[in-house]
C-alpha positions in Angstrom: 23.6 53.5 78.3 25.5 56.0 80.6 22.8 55.6 83.3 23.0 51.8 83.0 26.8 51.9 83.2 26.6 53.9 86.5 24.2 51.5 88.1 25.3 48.9 90.6 25.6 45.7 88.4 23.6 43.6 90.8 20.6 45.9 90.4 20.8 45.4 86.6 20.9 41.7 87.2 17.9 41.6 89.5 15.9 44.0 87.3 16.6 41.7 84.3 15.4 38.7 86.3 12.1 40.5 87.2 11.6 41.5 83.5 12.3 37.9 82.3 9.7 36.6 84.9 7.1 39.1 83.9 7.2 38.6 80.1 6.1 34.9 80.0 3.5 35.5 82.8 1.9 38.4 81.0 2.0 37.1 77.5 1.1 33.5 78.5 -1.8 34.7 80.6 -3.3 36.7 77.7 -2.8 33.8 75.3 -4.2 31.2 77.8 -7.8 32.5 77.2 -7.7 31.4 73.6 -5.8 28.1 74.0 -7.3 24.7 74.9 -5.5 23.5 78.1 -3.5 20.4 77.9 -3.9 19.7 81.5 -6.3 21.3 84.0 -5.3 20.7 87.7 -7.9 19.3 90.0 -8.0 19.7 93.8 -6.5 16.2 94.1 -3.6 17.3 91.9 -3.1 20.4 93.9 -3.0 18.5 97.2 -0.5 16.0 95.8 1.7 18.5 93.9 3.9 19.4 96.9 4.5 15.7 97.6 5.4 14.9 94.0 7.6 17.9 93.9 9.4 16.9 97.1 10.0 13.3 95.9 11.4 14.7 92.6 13.6 17.2 94.4 14.9 14.7 97.0 15.5 12.2 94.2 17.7 14.6 92.3 19.5 15.5 95.5 20.3 11.8 96.1 21.4 11.3 92.4 23.8 14.2 92.6 25.3 12.8 95.8 25.8 9.3 94.2 26.7 10.2 90.7 29.1 12.8 89.3 27.3 16.1 88.5 28.7 16.3 85.0 27.3 12.8 84.1 23.8 13.7 85.5 23.8 17.0 83.8 24.8 15.5 80.5 21.8 13.1 80.6 19.4 15.7 81.8 20.6 18.2 79.1 19.9 15.7 76.3 16.3 15.3 77.7 15.8 19.1 78.1 17.2 19.8 74.6 14.3 17.7 73.2 11.8 19.6 75.3 13.4 22.9 74.4 12.9 22.2 70.7 9.2 21.7 71.3 8.8 24.7 73.7 10.7 27.1 71.4 8.7 25.9 68.3 5.4 26.4 70.2 6.3 30.0 71.0 7.8 30.9 67.6 4.9 29.6 65.5 2.1 31.9 66.9 4.4 34.9 66.8 5.2 34.3 63.1 1.7 33.2 62.0 2.7 32.4 58.4 5.6 30.3 59.4 5.1 26.6 58.6 5.3 24.2 61.6 8.4 22.6 60.1 10.2 25.9 60.0 9.2 26.6 63.6 10.6 23.2 64.5 13.9 24.1 62.7 14.1 27.3 64.8 13.5 25.2 67.9 16.2 22.7 67.0 18.7 25.5 66.2 18.3 27.1 69.6 18.4 23.8 71.4 21.5 22.5 69.7 23.3 25.9 70.1 22.5 25.7 73.8 23.7 22.1 73.9 27.2 23.0 72.6 27.6 26.4 74.3 25.5 26.4 77.4 25.4 30.2 77.0 23.3 32.0 79.6 21.3 33.9 76.9 20.3 30.7 75.2 19.4 29.2 78.5 17.1 32.3 79.1 15.5 32.0 75.6 14.6 28.3 76.3 13.6 29.0 79.9 11.3 31.8 78.9 9.7 29.6 76.2 9.2 26.9 78.8 7.6 29.3 81.3 5.4 31.0 78.6 4.2 27.6 77.3 3.6 26.4 80.9 1.5 29.5 81.7 -0.4 29.3 78.4 -1.2 25.6 78.3 -1.5 24.5 82.0 -4.7 25.4 83.7 -6.3 25.5 87.1 -9.9 24.2 87.2 -11.1 26.7 89.8 -9.9 29.5 92.1 -10.1 27.0 95.0 -7.7 24.6 93.3 -5.4 27.5 92.7 -5.5 28.6 96.3 -4.8 25.0 97.4 -1.9 24.7 95.0 -0.3 28.0 96.1 -0.7 27.3 99.8 0.8 23.8 99.5 3.8 25.1 97.6 4.1 28.0 100.0 5.0 25.5 102.8 6.9 23.3 100.4 9.2 26.1 99.4 9.8 27.3 103.0 10.7 23.8 104.2 13.1 22.9 101.4 14.9 26.2 101.4 15.1 27.0 105.1 14.8 23.5 106.6 17.4 21.7 104.5 20.2 22.3 102.0 18.4 20.3 99.3 16.7 23.0 97.3 19.8 25.3 97.1 22.1 22.3 96.4 20.0 21.0 93.5 19.4 24.5 92.0 23.1 25.2 91.9 24.2 21.8 90.5 21.4 21.3 88.1 22.8 22.7 84.8 19.7 22.8 82.6 17.4 25.6 81.4 15.0 25.3 84.4 15.9 28.8 85.6 16.6 32.2 84.2 20.0 33.6 84.7 21.8 37.0 84.5 25.4 37.8 85.4 25.8 39.5 88.8 28.2 41.9 87.0 27.3 42.2 83.4 30.6 44.0 82.8 32.7 41.1 84.2 32.9 38.1 81.8 33.8 35.8 84.7 30.9 37.0 87.0 28.7 34.4 88.6 25.0 34.4 87.8 21.9 35.5 89.8 19.0 33.1 89.1 15.3 32.7 89.4 13.7 29.2 89.1 11.0 28.6 86.5 8.7 27.3 89.2 8.6 30.8 90.7 7.4 32.0 87.4 5.1 29.3 86.1 3.2 28.4 89.4 2.1 32.0 90.1 1.8 32.5 86.4 -1.0 29.9 86.0 -2.8 31.5 88.8 -2.5 34.9 87.1 -3.7 33.3 83.9 -6.7 32.0 85.8 -7.4 35.5 87.1 -7.3 36.8 83.5 -9.8 34.2 82.4 -12.0 35.1 85.5 -11.9 38.7 84.3 -13.0 37.6 80.9 -15.8 35.5 82.3 -17.0 38.4 84.5 -17.0 40.8 81.5 -19.0 38.3 79.4 -21.4 37.9 82.3 -21.9 41.7 82.4 -22.1 41.7 78.6 -19.2 44.2 78.3 -17.5 44.8 75.0 -14.0 45.1 76.6 -12.4 43.0 79.3 -11.7 44.8 82.6 -8.5 43.1 83.8 -9.0 44.2 87.4 -8.1 40.9 89.1 -5.3 40.2 86.6 -3.7 43.5 86.9 -4.0 43.7 90.7 -2.4 40.2 91.0 0.2 41.1 88.4 1.3 44.2 90.4 1.2 42.1 93.6 3.5 39.5 92.0 6.0 42.3 91.1 6.0 43.7 94.6 6.4 40.2 96.1 9.3 39.4 93.9 11.0 42.8 94.6 10.6 42.2 98.3 12.1 38.7 98.0 15.1 40.0 96.1 15.5 42.9 98.5 15.6 40.5 101.6 17.9 38.1 99.8 20.3 41.0 99.0 20.2 42.3 102.6 20.7 38.9 104.3 22.9 37.4 101.6 21.0 34.2 101.8 18.7 32.2 99.4 15.0 32.9 99.9 12.0 30.8 99.1 10.3 33.2 96.5 6.9 31.6 97.1 7.0 32.8 100.7 6.5 36.3 99.4 4.7 35.6 96.1 1.8 33.4 97.5 0.5 35.9 100.1 0.9 38.7 97.5 -1.0 37.0 94.8 -3.8 35.4 96.9 -4.1 38.5 99.2 -4.4 41.0 96.3 -7.1 38.8 94.5 -9.2 38.3 97.8 -9.0 42.0 98.6 -10.3 43.0 95.1 -13.1 40.4 95.4 -14.2 41.8 98.7 -14.0 45.4 97.5 -16.1 44.6 94.5 -18.5 42.4 96.3 -17.6 39.4 94.0 -16.1 37.1 96.6 -18.9 34.5 96.1 -18.4 34.7 92.3 -14.7 34.1 92.7 -15.1 31.2 95.1 -17.7 29.6 92.8 -15.7 30.1 89.5 -14.8 26.9 87.7 -13.6 26.3 84.2 -15.1 23.7 81.8 -12.8 20.7 81.2 -11.8 20.3 77.6 -12.4 17.0 75.9 -9.3 14.9 75.7 -8.1 13.1 72.6 -8.1 9.3 72.5 -4.4 8.8 72.3 -1.1 10.5 71.7 -1.0 9.4 68.1 -4.2 11.4 67.4 -2.6 14.7 68.6 -1.5 17.2 66.0 2.2 18.3 66.2 1.5 21.5 68.2 -0.7 19.5 70.6 2.1 17.1 71.2 4.3 20.1 71.9 1.8 21.2 74.6 1.8 17.7 76.0 5.6 17.8 76.3 5.3 21.1 78.2 2.7 19.5 80.5 5.0 16.6 81.3 8.0 19.0 82.0 6.1 20.7 84.8 3.7 18.0 86.1 5.2 14.7 85.0 3.5 12.0 82.8 -0.3 11.9 83.1 -1.6 8.8 84.9 -3.0 6.1 82.5 -6.8 6.0 82.4 -8.5 2.8 83.7 -11.1 1.4 81.3 -14.6 1.4 82.6 -15.2 -2.0 81.0 
């Protein structure tokens, strides 16, 4: 405690943000191998994702310009409270395996309602971490190529909206909802402003890391190994940490917002490609694809926890397009 008290408070804040980013990525990646994916992104999804994200971001920016921020946040908070209930319940239930789904739901409601009335940053982080963990666990990439397309597209998306306009920073600071993790810049000052990290900078690299863990599992099965060698996953995980630390360092030096994906994308993609080349498995990596899970006929047929997963999917990707009948 004495050592922590002597540290510069800003380093405590940034260290906490890094830890809060790593927990859902690591846990969600390990759990993703056992979970059926609610949504597996295709190359078309990956190409369109930056466009959809830009439209949503610009739409929110315009809304905040035309409507009072407290009214927008009140409406968005009600929506996110419902999603928070589902996300917290989906995380609590596997941790407490004997807990009935109804009790898990009650825990979710309790956390969401407490956040609604207090807006405390700790509750915000609990919900945000649950969102991120569920996103990493239940959202999937259909192949390495799709993951590379998605990351590269969002690399340029992030650079443009942070450096090219005020839109990203403006929305991030006005949007009062658990779509980011927070920590006081000075934990010893109750009136201190908060340092923040957006959930997109956790979930997007996170689903790529989860893919690398599943690729490690597939390679271990191919070699008939009894234990999984997490070579790609651990290499990418370390690269993510380094990328995030570099981003925070540059942000602190220049005192200006930085697009985190500018540092995270080269770190994650570069580390994986280097490992693949070093192991002579580049062709295996490029050819890796995951089987698409069969989809249920309709939402009414989904069990409660699958409806929770569907809600998480819609939080990060938007509603799924309706299927056109072949008849």
